[in-house]
C-alpha positions in Angstrom: 126.6 83.2 -156.8 126.6 79.8 -157.9 125.5 79.1 -161.8 123.4 75.9 -162.6 122.2 74.5 -165.7 118.8 72.4 -166.2 118.8 69.6 -168.6 115.5 67.5 -169.4 114.7 64.6 -171.1 111.1 63.6 -171.9 111.6 59.8 -172.1 109.0 57.3 -172.9 109.2 55.4 -169.7 109.4 59.3 -167.9 111.0 62.4 -167.7 114.5 62.9 -166.5 116.0 65.9 -165.2 119.6 66.8 -164.4 120.9 69.8 -162.5 124.7 70.4 -163.7 127.1 73.1 -162.4 129.4 75.3 -164.4 131.9 73.2 -164.9 130.0 70.3 -165.8 129.0 68.5 -163.1 125.9 66.7 -162.1 124.5 67.9 -158.8 121.5 66.3 -158.6 119.1 64.3 -160.9 115.6 63.2 -160.6 113.5 61.0 -162.8 109.2 60.9 -162.6 107.8 58.2 -164.7 104.4 57.8 -166.6 102.8 55.1 -168.3 102.7 53.9 -172.3 99.4 53.1 -173.9 99.1 49.9 -176.6 95.2 49.9 -177.5 96.2 47.8 -180.2 98.9 45.5 -181.1 101.6 47.9 -183.1 100.1 51.3 -181.5 101.9 53.4 -179.0 100.5 56.4 -177.2 101.0 58.6 -174.5 98.8 61.2 -172.5 101.0 64.9 -173.0 100.3 65.3 -169.5 101.7 63.1 -168.1 105.0 64.3 -170.0 103.9 67.7 -168.2 103.4 66.1 -165.3 106.5 64.4 -165.0 108.9 67.7 -165.6 107.1 69.4 -163.1 107.7 66.7 -160.5 111.6 66.1 -161.5 112.3 69.7 -161.9 110.8 70.4 -158.7 113.0 67.6 -157.2 116.2 68.5 -158.5 115.8 71.8 -157.1 115.0 70.6 -153.8 117.6 68.1 -153.4 120.3 70.3 -154.9 119.6 73.1 -152.7 120.0 75.3 -155.7 118.1 78.9 -155.6 115.6 79.6 -158.8 117.7 82.4 -159.4 121.2 80.4 -160.4 119.4 78.5 -163.1 121.1 80.1 -166.4 119.4 78.0 -168.9 117.5 75.1 -169.4 118.2 72.6 -172.7 115.1 70.3 -173.6 115.5 66.9 -175.1 113.0 64.1 -175.8 111.6 61.3 -177.8 111.8 61.6 -181.4 108.9 61.4 -183.8 106.2 61.2 -182.0 103.1 63.6 -182.8 101.4 66.2 -180.5 98.3 67.4 -182.0 97.0 71.1 -180.9 93.9 72.9 -181.5 93.4 76.5 -181.7 93.7 77.3 -178.0 96.9 75.0 -177.7 94.6 72.1 -176.3 96.3 68.6 -176.9 93.1 67.1 -179.2 94.4 63.3 -178.3 96.7 61.3 -177.3 99.9 61.3 -178.9 101.2 59.0 -181.1 104.9 57.8 -180.6 108.2 56.9 -182.7 107.5 52.9 -182.2 103.8 53.4 -183.1 103.4 51.1 -186.6 99.8 52.0 -187.3 100.7 54.1 -190.4 102.0 51.7 -192.9 99.8 52.4 -195.9 100.1 56.0 -194.8 103.9 56.1 -195.9 103.5 54.0 -198.9 100.8 57.0 -199.9 103.1 59.8 -199.2 105.7 58.1 -201.1 103.4 57.3 -204.1 101.9 60.9 -204.1 104.8 63.1 -203.5 106.9 60.8 -205.5 109.9 58.5 -203.4 113.0 60.1 -205.4 111.6 63.8 -204.4 110.7 62.3 -200.7 114.6 61.2 -200.5 116.0 64.1 -202.3 114.2 66.7 -199.7 114.7 64.7 -196.4 117.3 62.7 -196.8 115.5 59.4 -195.8 112.5 57.3 -196.9 109.2 58.0 -194.7 109.1 55.3 -191.9 106.1 54.2 -190.1 107.8 56.0 -186.5 107.9 59.3 -188.2 105.8 62.3 -187.5 104.6 63.4 -191.3 102.7 59.9 -191.7 100.7 59.9 -188.3 99.3 63.2 -189.7 98.1 61.8 -192.8 96.8 58.8 -190.2 94.8 61.5 -188.5 93.3 63.0 -191.5 91.9 59.8 -193.1 91.0 58.1 -189.5 89.6 60.8 -187.2 88.3 63.7 -189.5 86.7 65.7 -187.0 89.7 66.2 -185.1 92.0 67.0 -187.9 89.6 69.7 -189.0 90.5 71.2 -185.5 94.2 70.9 -185.9 96.2 74.4 -186.2 100.0 73.0 -184.4 101.9 70.1 -184.6 104.6 69.9 -182.2 107.2 67.0 -181.3 107.0 65.5 -177.1 109.8 68.2 -176.2 109.0 71.0 -178.0 105.1 70.2 -176.3 107.2 70.7 -172.7 108.7 73.7 -174.2 105.3 75.3 -175.5 104.0 74.6 -171.3 107.4 76.2 -170.1 106.7 79.0 -172.6 103.6 79.3 -174.3 106.1 79.6 -177.4 105.7 77.0 -180.5 109.2 76.2 -181.8 111.5 73.1 -182.6 114.9 72.8 -183.5 116.9 71.0 -186.6 118.1 67.4 -185.2 114.5 66.5 -183.7 112.1 68.1 -186.8 114.8 65.7 -189.5 112.7 63.2 -187.9 109.5 64.4 -188.7 109.9 63.8 -192.8 108.5 67.5 -193.2 112.5 69.5 -193.0 114.8 69.9 -195.7 117.6 68.1 -194.1 120.2 69.6 -196.4 119.4 73.5 -195.9 117.8 72.8 -192.1 114.9 74.0 -192.5 111.0 72.7 -193.6 110.7 71.3 -196.6 107.8 73.1 -198.6 107.7 70.2 -200.9 106.9 67.9 -198.3 104.6 70.4 -196.3 102.6 71.4 -199.7 102.3 67.6 -200.3 100.9 66.8 -197.4 98.3 69.9 -198.0 99.3 71.3 -194.7 100.2 75.1 -194.0 103.5 76.4 -192.7 101.8 77.8 -189.9 100.6 74.6 -188.5 104.6 73.9 -187.9 106.8 75.8 -185.2 109.9 78.1 -185.9 112.7 76.2 -186.4 115.8 77.2 -184.9 119.5 75.7 -184.2 120.1 73.6 -181.4 122.1 75.5 -179.0 120.2 79.2 -179.6 117.7 80.6 -177.4 114.0 79.7 -178.5 112.2 81.0 -175.7 112.0 81.6 -171.8 110.4 80.3 -169.4 106.9 82.1 -168.4 105.7 83.6 -164.9 103.1 81.1 -165.1 105.2 77.6 -165.6 108.1 79.3 -163.3 105.5 79.3 -160.4 104.4 75.7 -161.4 108.2 74.7 -161.7 109.9 76.4 -159.0 112.1 78.2 -161.4 112.3 81.7 -161.9 110.8 83.6 -164.9 113.0 84.2 -168.3 115.5 81.7 -168.6 116.2 80.8 -171.3 115.4 77.4 -173.1 117.6 76.6 -175.3 116.4 74.7 -178.8 118.0 71.3 -177.7 117.2 68.2 -179.5 116.1 64.9 -179.8 117.3 62.1 -177.7 120.1 60.8 -179.6 121.7 64.2 -180.8 121.8 65.3 -177.4 123.0 62.3 -176.0 125.7 62.6 -178.4 126.9 66.0 -177.3 126.6 64.6 -173.9 129.3 62.2 -175.3 131.3 64.5 -176.9 130.3 62.8 -180.2 130.7 66.4 -182.1 133.1 65.4 -184.9 134.0 62.6 -187.1 136.0 59.7 -186.2 134.2 58.8 -182.4 130.7 57.1 -182.6 128.3 56.3 -179.9 126.1 53.1 -179.1 123.1 53.7 -177.0 121.0 50.9 -175.5 118.0 53.2 -174.1 114.4 51.8 -174.3 115.5 52.0 -178.2 119.4 51.1 -179.3 120.9 53.4 -181.7 124.9 53.7 -183.6 125.5 57.4 -183.9 128.5 59.2 -185.9 128.7 62.5 -186.5 129.6 64.5 -190.4 130.7 67.5 -191.7 128.2 66.8 -194.5 125.1 65.0 -195.0 125.8 61.7 -196.3 123.4 58.8 -197.1 123.7 55.2 -196.9 122.9 54.4 -200.5 120.4 51.8 -199.7 118.4 54.2 -197.2 118.9 51.6 -194.1 120.2 54.2 -191.8 119.0 57.8 -191.0 120.7 60.6 -192.2 119.7 63.8 -189.6 121.2 67.5 -188.7 123.4 67.2 -185.8 122.5 69.2 -182.6 125.8 71.1 -183.1 125.5 73.9 -186.3 127.1 72.9 -189.5 127.0 69.2 -188.8 124.8 66.3 -189.4 124.8 62.7 -188.1 124.2 59.1 -189.9 122.4 57.0 -187.0 121.2 53.5 -187.3 118.0 52.8 -184.9 116.6 49.9 -183.4 113.3 50.2 -181.7 113.5 47.5 -179.1 117.0 47.6 -177.4 116.7 47.9 -173.6 113.0 47.9 -174.1 113.4 44.2 -175.5 114.9 43.1 -172.2 112.1 45.4 -170.0 109.6 43.1 -171.6 111.4 40.2 -170.6 111.3 41.6 -167.0 108.0 42.1 -167.0 107.0 39.3 -169.0 108.7 36.4 -167.5 110.4 37.5 -164.4 107.9 38.2 -161.5 110.2 36.2 -159.2 112.8 38.4 -159.9 110.9 41.5 -159.4 110.1 40.3 -155.8 113.1 39.4 -154.5 114.6 42.8 -155.5 111.7 44.2 -153.9 113.1 42.1 -150.6 116.2 43.1 -151.2 115.9 46.6 -152.2 117.8 46.1 -155.4 117.4 46.6 -159.0 116.0 43.4 -160.8 117.8 43.9 -163.6 120.8 43.0 -160.9 119.1 39.7 -160.6 118.4 39.5 -164.5 122.0 40.1 -165.4 123.2 38.2 -162.8 121.7 35.0 -164.1 122.4 35.8 -167.6 126.2 35.9 -166.8 125.6 32.5 -165.9 124.7 31.2 -169.2 127.8 30.7 -171.9 128.5 32.7 -174.6 126.0 32.3 -177.6 123.3 31.0 -175.1 124.0 27.1 -176.2 122.6 27.9 -179.6 119.3 30.1 -178.8 118.8 33.5 -180.6 116.3 36.1 -180.4 115.2 38.6 -182.2 114.4 41.7 -180.9 111.7 43.2 -183.4 109.1 43.7 -180.3 108.1 46.9 -181.9 108.7 46.2 -185.5 112.1 47.5 -187.0 113.9 50.4 -187.9 117.4 49.4 -188.9 118.1 47.1 -191.6 114.9 46.2 -192.3 112.2 49.1 -191.7 109.6 46.3 -191.4 106.7 47.4 -189.3 105.5 44.0 -189.2 108.7 42.3 -187.7 108.4 40.7 -184.9 110.1 39.2 -181.9 111.3 35.5 -181.6 113.4 32.7 -179.9 114.8 30.7 -182.2 117.1 27.6 -180.8 114.7 26.3 -177.8 115.7 22.6 -176.2 114.9 21.3 -172.8 118.4 22.3 -171.7 117.8 26.4 -172.2 116.6 28.1 -168.4 115.8 31.3 -167.8 119.1 32.8 -167.8 119.9 31.2 -171.5 116.5 33.1 -172.3 117.7 36.4 -171.1 121.6 36.7 -172.5 119.9 35.3 -175.7 117.8 38.7 -175.6 120.7 40.5 -174.4 122.8 38.8 -177.3 119.5 39.8 -179.8 120.1 43.5 -178.8 123.9 43.6 -179.7 123.4 41.5 -182.7 120.7 44.2 -183.7 123.4 47.3 -183.2 126.3 45.6 -185.2 124.0 45.5 -187.9 123.8 49.4 -187.9 127.8 49.5 -187.2 128.4 47.3 -190.3 126.4 49.6 -192.1 128.3 52.8 -191.2 131.4 51.0 -191.8 130.2 50.2 -195.7 129.2 54.4 -196.2 133.1 54.6 -195.0 132.7 56.3 -192.1 135.8 57.2 -190.1 135.2 55.5 -187.0 138.6 55.6 -184.5 136.5 55.1 -181.1 133.0 53.8 -180.0 131.2 55.4 -176.7 128.8 53.4 -174.9 125.9 55.2 -173.3 122.6 55.0 -172.4 120.8 52.8 -169.2 122.5 49.6 -170.6 126.0 51.1 -170.6 125.9 50.9 -167.0 125.5 47.0 -167.0 129.3 45.5 -167.1 127.6 42.3 -168.7 126.4 44.4 -171.7 129.2 46.4 -172.3 130.9 43.6 -172.5 128.9 41.5 -175.1 129.0 44.8 -177.1 132.6 45.1 -177.0 132.6 41.4 -178.1 130.3 41.8 -180.8 131.6 44.8 -182.4 135.2 43.3 -182.0 136.6 46.8 -181.0 137.2 48.5 -177.6 134.2 50.5 -176.2 134.8 53.8 -174.3 132.9 54.3 -171.3 132.1 58.1 -169.9 132.5 59.8 -166.8 129.4 61.3 -166.6 126.7 59.4 -168.0 123.3 60.9 -168.0 122.5 60.2 -171.2 120.2 63.3 -173.6 119.8 64.9 -170.4 123.1 65.9 -169.6 123.7 67.1 -173.7 120.7 69.0 -173.5 121.9 70.7 -170.4 124.9 71.8 -172.0 123.0 73.0 -174.8 121.0 75.3 -172.1 124.5 76.3 -171.0 125.4 77.6 -174.2 122.0 79.5 -175.0 122.5 81.0 -171.6 125.7 82.1 -172.0 128.2 80.1 -170.0 130.2 78.8 -173.0 130.2 80.6 -176.5 129.6 77.0 -178.5 128.9 73.4 -178.6 132.6 72.5 -178.9 133.5 74.7 -176.0 130.7 73.1 -173.4 131.8 69.3 -174.7 135.9 70.3 -173.7 134.8 71.6 -170.4 132.0 68.9 -169.4 132.3 65.8 -171.1 135.3 63.2 -170.0 135.6 59.8 -170.5 136.9 56.5 -168.6 137.8 53.3 -169.0 137.8 50.8 -172.0 136.9 47.6 -172.1 138.4 45.4 -173.9 137.1 42.6 -176.4 137.3 39.3 -175.2 139.1 37.0 -178.4 137.5 33.9 -178.1 133.8 35.7 -177.1 134.3 37.5 -180.4 135.1 34.6 -182.3 131.6 32.7 -181.1 129.9 36.0 -182.0 131.1 36.6 -185.5 129.7 32.8 -186.0 126.5 33.2 -184.6 126.0 36.6 -186.1 125.7 35.6 -189.8 122.8 33.3 -188.6 120.8 36.1 -186.6 121.2 37.9 -190.1 119.2 35.2 -192.0 116.7 34.7 -189.2 114.8 38.1 -190.6 114.9 36.7 -194.3 113.5 33.5 -193.4 111.0 34.9 -191.4 110.0 38.1 -193.0 107.1 36.8 -195.3 105.7 34.6 -192.3 105.9 38.2 -189.9 103.8 39.8 -192.9 101.4 36.8 -192.7 101.1 36.8 -189.2 100.6 40.6 -189.1 97.6 40.2 -191.8 95.8 37.6 -189.6 95.9 39.5 -186.8 94.1 42.6 -188.3 91.7 40.7 -190.1 90.7 39.3 -186.5 90.1 43.1 -185.1 
């Protein structure tokens, strides 16, 4: 009998399912999309029921397309967008739409937590400052702004953990995702009583914390029928999307880093002990590998910036893509490739939903700088892509400052499928970029964790050794690297020049509402 592993990634744009065989090969994949709601500027919400619908659809599709039998699935791994807050009542019913990782409404709540508990004490417990995207300030926001719902609050879950609950009836999470809540003692890999009590919460309002490859629950009979699976399949703790993507890329030990361009963008490196950036510009979280941590720079709108460009300015390309039966991004990047390196002096700040690294500013906004009559749509598209690469270089420079040994960088995420974007990153970083043989992102890493939970492999390292393979490296273009090296300091100075104006604009918008 064949054996398969199921990996799920509860993403911002959709749920992705991959079915992986015992040798680590992907035999089927499916994605089910759902909407993102922005009821006010800087707010971002989703309906958890959409995540469940997406899960059911994508799981049923991979099972049907692969021809795998339910009894052949040995384990399930869960991944997903981090930091989102799912609020449940005593009956496990959702109280309101979930507040997402890119939601920026909680600046005042972050300040309140730092003042109430003490900034230094917060950092000592969580190894990070409290940021607007994190879960803890969202809880305080609910208490302050929707007190009637807060009175009914009995359980707080992360997005992927809500899917675990729907699959099993169990409340559980794991260390890599919980590390981004501002409620976990990251060094001790368990809930922080200092943070929990400081926010006047009860520990029983939080799920039990597991290590990522450990079986945390099993599929229930009700869920098995809905999903088309068998009852009793072990569900691994899983991981946040970045930690799972790192597992799927083999970034599980020191010396190897990963750059990912998804909706958000990250630069990620593993560590054998929890180290912090003294300036707190990057995150230090638990890795999905027991006994490991990771440091990560995050930009909030990486691929999301190009998606905005597609949706807002590329109606012609989208219509043409439909006529030709192709992806509109192919047409957009083809136009971008015609523009020269540096977009003839056009720069783009990719702060469409505020920013994390290196600025941690919820009021930061996107901007084109340097527009002239010569610039066309291809220049605009290239500037957007280059702006994302400049932002990711910000994170890489910080990791270098921390003295982390990085001998290889692996390219992951949807943006890595674009030859133009890979070359830009390679030129921007001035170092070769290694591609992955299997680049299914967080869902693939989640499947490997499911394999450990299901007994296919004894540990994460063995799973990666069996399933993770690299392919060709992209080499830097010397002339492009020199050009980007000249533009990069200009890019960095633009935020400093506009920071106060960003804050003033945000204030005016808030007063007008």
